PyMOL Python script that loads the backbone (N, CA, C, O; Angstrom):
from pymol import cmd

cmd.read_pdbstr("""\
ATOM      1  N   MET A   1       0.850  -1.177   0.000  1.00  0.00           N
ATOM      2  CA  MET A   1       0.000   0.000   0.000  1.00  0.00           C
ATOM      3  C   MET A   1       0.894   1.238   0.000  1.00  0.00           C
ATOM      4  O   MET A   1       1.806   1.347   0.820  1.00  0.00           O
ATOM      5  N   THR A   2       0.639   2.154  -0.903  1.00  0.00           N
ATOM      6  CA  THR A   2       1.451   3.366  -0.986  1.00  0.00           C
ATOM      7  C   THR A   2       1.040   4.364   0.085  1.00  0.00           C
ATOM      8  O   THR A   2      -0.028   4.244   0.685  1.00  0.00           O
ATOM      9  N   ASN A   3       1.897   5.349   0.317  1.00  0.00           N
ATOM     10  CA  ASN A   3       1.588   6.381   1.312  1.00  0.00           C
ATOM     11  C   ASN A   3       0.333   7.150   0.943  1.00  0.00           C
ATOM     12  O   ASN A   3      -0.475   7.476   1.813  1.00  0.00           O
ATOM     13  N   LYS A   4       0.162   7.448  -0.355  1.00  0.00           N
ATOM     14  CA  LYS A   4      -1.016   8.197  -0.798  1.00  0.00           C
ATOM     15  C   LYS A   4      -2.284   7.390  -0.543  1.00  0.00           C
ATOM     16  O   LYS A   4      -3.294   7.944  -0.108  1.00  0.00           O
ATOM     17  N   THR A   5      -2.239   6.082  -0.812  1.00  0.00           N
ATOM     18  CA  THR A   5      -3.390   5.215  -0.570  1.00  0.00           C
ATOM     19  C   THR A   5      -3.688   5.128   0.914  1.00  0.00           C
ATOM     20  O   THR A   5      -4.849   5.174   1.320  1.00  0.00           O
ATOM     21  N   THR A   6      -2.650   5.002   1.726  1.00  0.00           N
ATOM     22  CA  THR A   6      -2.826   4.934   3.173  1.00  0.00           C
ATOM     23  C   THR A   6      -3.445   6.223   3.692  1.00  0.00           C
ATOM     24  O   THR A   6      -4.383   6.184   4.488  1.00  0.00           O
ATOM     25  N   THR A   7      -2.930   7.357   3.252  1.00  0.00           N
ATOM     26  CA  THR A   7      -3.465   8.651   3.674  1.00  0.00           C
ATOM     27  C   THR A   7      -4.920   8.790   3.261  1.00  0.00           C
ATOM     28  O   THR A   7      -5.751   9.220   4.061  1.00  0.00           O
ATOM     29  N   SER A   8      -5.239   8.436   2.036  1.00  0.00           N
ATOM     30  CA  SER A   8      -6.620   8.523   1.553  1.00  0.00           C
ATOM     31  C   SER A   8      -7.532   7.620   2.363  1.00  0.00           C
ATOM     32  O   SER A   8      -8.663   7.994   2.672  1.00  0.00           O
ATOM     33  N   SER A   9      -7.052   6.440   2.708  1.00  0.00           N
ATOM     34  CA  SER A   9      -7.841   5.495   3.491  1.00  0.00           C
ATOM     35  C   SER A   9      -8.119   6.035   4.891  1.00  0.00           C
ATOM     36  O   SER A   9      -9.237   5.913   5.392  1.00  0.00           O
ATOM     37  N   ILE A  10      -7.117   6.627   5.517  1.00  0.00           N
ATOM     38  CA  ILE A  10      -7.292   7.191   6.860  1.00  0.00           C
ATOM     39  C   ILE A  10      -8.275   8.356   6.815  1.00  0.00           C
ATOM     40  O   ILE A  10      -9.172   8.437   7.655  1.00  0.00           O
ATOM     41  N   ILE A  11      -8.122   9.252   5.855  1.00  0.00           N
ATOM     42  CA  ILE A  11      -9.025  10.402   5.735  1.00  0.00           C
ATOM     43  C   ILE A  11     -10.446   9.929   5.440  1.00  0.00           C
ATOM     44  O   ILE A  11     -11.403  10.486   5.977  1.00  0.00           O
ATOM     45  N   LYS A  12     -10.595   8.917   4.599  1.00  0.00           N
ATOM     46  CA  LYS A  12     -11.922   8.371   4.303  1.00  0.00           C
ATOM     47  C   LYS A  12     -12.560   7.816   5.574  1.00  0.00           C
ATOM     48  O   LYS A  12     -13.756   8.000   5.801  1.00  0.00           O
ATOM     49  N   HIS A  13     -11.773   7.145   6.393  1.00  0.00           N
ATOM     50  CA  HIS A  13     -12.275   6.604   7.659  1.00  0.00           C
ATOM     51  C   HIS A  13     -12.762   7.737   8.569  1.00  0.00           C
ATOM     52  O   HIS A  13     -13.843   7.637   9.150  1.00  0.00           O
ATOM     53  N   PHE A  14     -11.989   8.793   8.695  1.00  0.00           N
ATOM     54  CA  PHE A  14     -12.376   9.924   9.536  1.00  0.00           C
ATOM     55  C   PHE A  14     -13.587  10.665   8.976  1.00  0.00           C
ATOM     56  O   PHE A  14     -14.336  11.273   9.741  1.00  0.00           O
ATOM     57  N   SER A  15     -13.792  10.630   7.676  1.00  0.00           N
ATOM     58  CA  SER A  15     -14.926  11.317   7.048  1.00  0.00           C
ATOM     59  C   SER A  15     -16.262  10.729   7.475  1.00  0.00           C
ATOM     60  O   SER A  15     -17.293  11.397   7.390  1.00  0.00           O
ATOM     61  N   ALA A  16     -16.249   9.492   7.932  1.00  0.00           N
ATOM     62  CA  ALA A  16     -17.486   8.831   8.352  1.00  0.00           C
ATOM     63  C   ALA A  16     -17.970   9.326   9.715  1.00  0.00           C
ATOM     64  O   ALA A  16     -19.105   9.041  10.099  1.00  0.00           O
ATOM     65  N   ILE A  17     -17.143  10.053  10.446  1.00  0.00           N
ATOM     66  CA  ILE A  17     -17.505  10.553  11.775  1.00  0.00           C
ATOM     67  C   ILE A  17     -18.350  11.813  11.620  1.00  0.00           C
ATOM     68  O   ILE A  17     -17.983  12.731  10.885  1.00  0.00           O
ATOM     69  N   VAL A  18     -19.477  11.849  12.313  1.00  0.00           N
ATOM     70  CA  VAL A  18     -20.387  12.996  12.244  1.00  0.00           C
ATOM     71  C   VAL A  18     -19.794  14.159  13.038  1.00  0.00           C
ATOM     72  O   VAL A  18     -19.340  13.985  14.169  1.00  0.00           O
ATOM     73  N   ASP A  19     -19.805  15.333  12.437  1.00  0.00           N
ATOM     74  CA  ASP A  19     -19.273  16.542  13.071  1.00  0.00           C
ATOM     75  C   ASP A  19     -20.415  17.274  13.771  1.00  0.00           C
ATOM     76  O   ASP A  19     -21.311  17.786  13.099  1.00  0.00           O
ATOM     77  N   PRO A  20     -20.407  17.337  15.114  1.00  0.00           N
ATOM     78  CA  PRO A  20     -21.511  17.958  15.847  1.00  0.00           C
ATOM     79  C   PRO A  20     -21.432  19.489  15.936  1.00  0.00           C
ATOM     80  O   PRO A  20     -22.325  20.120  16.503  1.00  0.00           O
ATOM     81  N   ARG A  21     -20.379  20.084  15.385  1.00  0.00           N
ATOM     82  CA  ARG A  21     -20.213  21.535  15.513  1.00  0.00           C
ATOM     83  C   ARG A  21     -21.183  22.291  14.610  1.00  0.00           C
ATOM     84  O   ARG A  21     -21.643  21.764  13.597  1.00  0.00           O
ATOM     85  N   MET A  22     -21.490  23.541  14.992  1.00  0.00           N
ATOM     86  CA  MET A  22     -22.343  24.399  14.167  1.00  0.00           C
ATOM     87  C   MET A  22     -21.591  24.775  12.897  1.00  0.00           C
ATOM     88  O   MET A  22     -20.402  25.088  12.950  1.00  0.00           O
ATOM     89  N   ASP A  23     -22.274  24.747  11.758  1.00  0.00           N
ATOM     90  CA  ASP A  23     -21.637  25.031  10.473  1.00  0.00           C
ATOM     91  C   ASP A  23     -20.943  26.389  10.445  1.00  0.00           C
ATOM     92  O   ASP A  23     -19.844  26.511   9.904  1.00  0.00           O
ATOM     93  N   ARG A  24     -21.566  27.400  11.017  1.00  0.00           N
ATOM     94  CA  ARG A  24     -20.991  28.749  10.924  1.00  0.00           C
ATOM     95  C   ARG A  24     -19.723  28.912  11.766  1.00  0.00           C
ATOM     96  O   ARG A  24     -18.993  29.890  11.602  1.00  0.00           O
ATOM     97  N   ARG A  25     -19.462  27.970  12.656  1.00  0.00           N
ATOM     98  CA  ARG A  25     -18.287  28.070  13.522  1.00  0.00           C
ATOM     99  C   ARG A  25     -17.119  27.213  13.046  1.00  0.00           C
ATOM    100  O   ARG A  25     -16.049  27.234  13.655  1.00  0.00           O
ATOM    101  N   LYS A  26     -17.309  26.472  11.981  1.00  0.00           N
ATOM    102  CA  LYS A  26     -16.264  25.568  11.498  1.00  0.00           C
ATOM    103  C   LYS A  26     -15.220  26.334  10.685  1.00  0.00           C
ATOM    104  O   LYS A  26     -15.546  27.010   9.709  1.00  0.00           O
ATOM    105  N   GLN A  27     -13.973  26.216  11.101  1.00  0.00           N
ATOM    106  CA  GLN A  27     -12.874  26.797  10.335  1.00  0.00           C
ATOM    107  C   GLN A  27     -12.107  25.710   9.588  1.00  0.00           C
ATOM    108  O   GLN A  27     -11.452  25.985   8.583  1.00  0.00           O
ATOM    109  N   HIS A  28     -12.192  24.473  10.085  1.00  0.00           N
ATOM    110  CA  HIS A  28     -11.467  23.350   9.487  1.00  0.00           C
ATOM    111  C   HIS A  28     -12.384  22.133   9.462  1.00  0.00           C
ATOM    112  O   HIS A  28     -13.257  21.984  10.317  1.00  0.00           O
ATOM    113  N   HIS A  29     -12.178  21.270   8.477  1.00  0.00           N
ATOM    114  CA  HIS A  29     -12.939  20.027   8.419  1.00  0.00           C
ATOM    115  C   HIS A  29     -12.507  19.128   9.579  1.00  0.00           C
ATOM    116  O   HIS A  29     -11.326  19.066   9.923  1.00  0.00           O
ATOM    117  N   LEU A  30     -13.475  18.436  10.172  1.00  0.00           N
ATOM    118  CA  LEU A  30     -13.182  17.562  11.302  1.00  0.00           C
ATOM    119  C   LEU A  30     -12.193  16.465  10.909  1.00  0.00           C
ATOM    120  O   LEU A  30     -11.303  16.124  11.688  1.00  0.00           O
ATOM    121  N   LYS A  31     -12.346  15.910   9.700  1.00  0.00           N
ATOM    122  CA  LYS A  31     -11.422  14.850   9.252  1.00  0.00           C
ATOM    123  C   LYS A  31      -9.985  15.367   9.204  1.00  0.00           C
ATOM    124  O   LYS A  31      -9.051  14.618   9.492  1.00  0.00           O
ATOM    125  N   ASP A  32      -9.798  16.636   8.842  1.00  0.00           N
ATOM    126  CA  ASP A  32      -8.455  17.219   8.806  1.00  0.00           C
ATOM    127  C   ASP A  32      -7.884  17.385  10.212  1.00  0.00           C
ATOM    128  O   ASP A  32      -6.696  17.157  10.438  1.00  0.00           O
ATOM    129  N   ILE A  33      -8.735  17.782  11.149  1.00  0.00           N
ATOM    130  CA  ILE A  33      -8.301  17.930  12.545  1.00  0.00           C
ATOM    131  C   ILE A  33      -7.857  16.585  13.097  1.00  0.00           C
ATOM    132  O   ILE A  33      -6.815  16.488  13.747  1.00  0.00           O
ATOM    133  N   PHE A  34      -8.651  15.539  12.838  1.00  0.00           N
ATOM    134  CA  PHE A  34      -8.285  14.197  13.297  1.00  0.00           C
ATOM    135  C   PHE A  34      -6.967  13.740  12.679  1.00  0.00           C
ATOM    136  O   PHE A  34      -6.112  13.185  13.369  1.00  0.00           O
ATOM    137  N   PHE A  35      -6.804  13.975  11.377  1.00  0.00           N
ATOM    138  CA  PHE A  35      -5.594  13.521  10.689  1.00  0.00           C
ATOM    139  C   PHE A  35      -4.355  14.246  11.206  1.00  0.00           C
ATOM    140  O   PHE A  35      -3.320  13.618  11.431  1.00  0.00           O
ATOM    141  N   ILE A  36      -4.449  15.547  11.395  1.00  0.00           N
ATOM    142  CA  ILE A  36      -3.315  16.318  11.917  1.00  0.00           C
ATOM    143  C   ILE A  36      -2.978  15.874  13.336  1.00  0.00           C
ATOM    144  O   ILE A  36      -1.806  15.762  13.694  1.00  0.00           O
ATOM    145  N   THR A  37      -4.008  15.620  14.145  1.00  0.00           N
ATOM    146  CA  THR A  37      -3.797  15.145  15.513  1.00  0.00           C
ATOM    147  C   THR A  37      -3.108  13.786  15.511  1.00  0.00           C
ATOM    148  O   THR A  37      -2.200  13.545  16.307  1.00  0.00           O
ATOM    149  N   LEU A  38      -3.536  12.900  14.620  1.00  0.00           N
ATOM    150  CA  LEU A  38      -2.902  11.587  14.496  1.00  0.00           C
ATOM    151  C   LEU A  38      -1.429  11.729  14.110  1.00  0.00           C
ATOM    152  O   LEU A  38      -0.562  11.094  14.710  1.00  0.00           O
ATOM    153  N   CYS A  39      -1.154  12.555  13.120  1.00  0.00           N
ATOM    154  CA  CYS A  39       0.235  12.768  12.683  1.00  0.00           C
ATOM    155  C   CYS A  39       1.085  13.349  13.809  1.00  0.00           C
ATOM    156  O   CYS A  39       2.220  12.921  14.021  1.00  0.00           O
ATOM    157  N   ALA A  40       0.538  14.316  14.524  1.00  0.00           N
ATOM    158  CA  ALA A  40       1.274  14.925  15.635  1.00  0.00           C
ATOM    159  C   ALA A  40       1.575  13.891  16.716  1.00  0.00           C
ATOM    160  O   ALA A  40       2.675  13.866  17.268  1.00  0.00           O
ATOM    161  N   SER A  41       0.601  13.043  17.014  1.00  0.00           N
ATOM    162  CA  SER A  41       0.798  12.003  18.031  1.00  0.00           C
ATOM    163  C   SER A  41       1.874  11.013  17.607  1.00  0.00           C
ATOM    164  O   SER A  41       2.713  10.615  18.415  1.00  0.00           O
ATOM    165  N   ILE A  42       1.849  10.619  16.342  1.00  0.00           N
ATOM    166  CA  ILE A  42       2.868   9.700  15.826  1.00  0.00           C
ATOM    167  C   ILE A  42       4.258  10.329  15.934  1.00  0.00           C
ATOM    168  O   ILE A  42       5.245   9.630  16.163  1.00  0.00           O
ATOM    169  N   CYS A  43       4.328  11.644  15.768  1.00  0.00           N
ATOM    170  CA  CYS A  43       5.613  12.356  15.828  1.00  0.00           C
ATOM    171  C   CYS A  43       6.035  12.709  17.244  1.00  0.00           C
ATOM    172  O   CYS A  43       7.051  13.377  17.441  1.00  0.00           O
ATOM    173  N   GLY A  44       5.262  12.265  18.237  1.00  0.00           N
ATOM    174  CA  GLY A  44       5.679  12.445  19.619  1.00  0.00           C
ATOM    175  C   GLY A  44       4.937  13.497  20.414  1.00  0.00           C
ATOM    176  O   GLY A  44       5.247  13.704  21.587  1.00  0.00           O
ATOM    177  N   ALA A  45       3.967  14.169  19.813  1.00  0.00           N
ATOM    178  CA  ALA A  45       3.190  15.163  20.565  1.00  0.00           C
ATOM    179  C   ALA A  45       2.400  14.436  21.650  1.00  0.00           C
ATOM    180  O   ALA A  45       1.667  13.489  21.366  1.00  0.00           O
ATOM    181  N   ASP A  46       2.555  14.886  22.890  1.00  0.00           N
ATOM    182  CA  ASP A  46       1.901  14.191  23.994  1.00  0.00           C
ATOM    183  C   ASP A  46       0.993  15.098  24.822  1.00  0.00           C
ATOM    184  O   ASP A  46       0.617  14.755  25.943  1.00  0.00           O
ATOM    185  N   SER A  47       0.646  16.255  24.266  1.00  0.00           N
ATOM    186  CA  SER A  47      -0.292  17.163  24.929  1.00  0.00           C
ATOM    187  C   SER A  47      -0.976  18.002  23.857  1.00  0.00           C
ATOM    188  O   SER A  47      -0.540  18.028  22.706  1.00  0.00           O
ATOM    189  N   TRP A  48      -2.061  18.694  24.243  1.00  0.00           N
ATOM    190  CA  TRP A  48      -2.763  19.546  23.269  1.00  0.00           C
ATOM    191  C   TRP A  48      -1.865  20.684  22.799  1.00  0.00           C
ATOM    192  O   TRP A  48      -1.932  21.099  21.642  1.00  0.00           O
ATOM    193  N   VAL A  49      -1.025  21.187  23.701  1.00  0.00           N
ATOM    194  CA  VAL A  49      -0.096  22.257  23.325  1.00  0.00           C
ATOM    195  C   VAL A  49       0.902  21.734  22.286  1.00  0.00           C
ATOM    196  O   VAL A  49       1.208  22.423  21.313  1.00  0.00           O
ATOM    197  N   ALA A  50       1.402  20.529  22.494  1.00  0.00           N
ATOM    198  CA  ALA A  50       2.347  19.937  21.542  1.00  0.00           C
ATOM    199  C   ALA A  50       1.680  19.680  20.193  1.00  0.00           C
ATOM    200  O   ALA A  50       2.306  19.854  19.148  1.00  0.00           O
ATOM    201  N   ILE A  51       0.419  19.269  20.213  1.00  0.00           N
ATOM    202  CA  ILE A  51      -0.319  19.046  18.965  1.00  0.00           C
ATOM    203  C   ILE A  51      -0.514  20.373  18.246  1.00  0.00           C
ATOM    204  O   ILE A  51      -0.349  20.447  17.028  1.00  0.00           O
ATOM    205  N   GLU A  52      -0.862  21.418  18.984  1.00  0.00           N
ATOM    206  CA  GLU A  52      -1.037  22.742  18.377  1.00  0.00           C
ATOM    207  C   GLU A  52       0.279  23.237  17.776  1.00  0.00           C
ATOM    208  O   GLU A  52       0.288  23.812  16.688  1.00  0.00           O
ATOM    209  N   THR A  53       1.374  23.017  18.474  1.00  0.00           N
ATOM    210  CA  THR A  53       2.681  23.440  17.989  1.00  0.00           C
ATOM    211  C   THR A  53       3.060  22.695  16.714  1.00  0.00           C
ATOM    212  O   THR A  53       3.670  23.266  15.810  1.00  0.00           O
ATOM    213  N   PHE A  54       2.692  21.414  16.648  1.00  0.00           N
ATOM    214  CA  PHE A  54       2.973  20.599  15.462  1.00  0.00           C
ATOM    215  C   PHE A  54       2.327  21.215  14.248  1.00  0.00           C
ATOM    216  O   PHE A  54       2.445  20.679  13.147  1.00  0.00           O
TER     217      PHE A  54
END
""", "prot")
cmd.dss("prot")
cmd.show_as("cartoon", "prot")
cmd.util.cbc("prot")
cmd.orient("prot")
């Protein structure tokens, strides 16, 4: 499995999660937030501050 296929598969999985936020308050897609958080965690981020810094 290539990196692009793996990334697409992970994002597709996160897309199935319902976003409970109000539409007018959304600045980022929920699937993108999950993916960035996952990447930050894999890279060693161990707190919300570290994830934000990532």
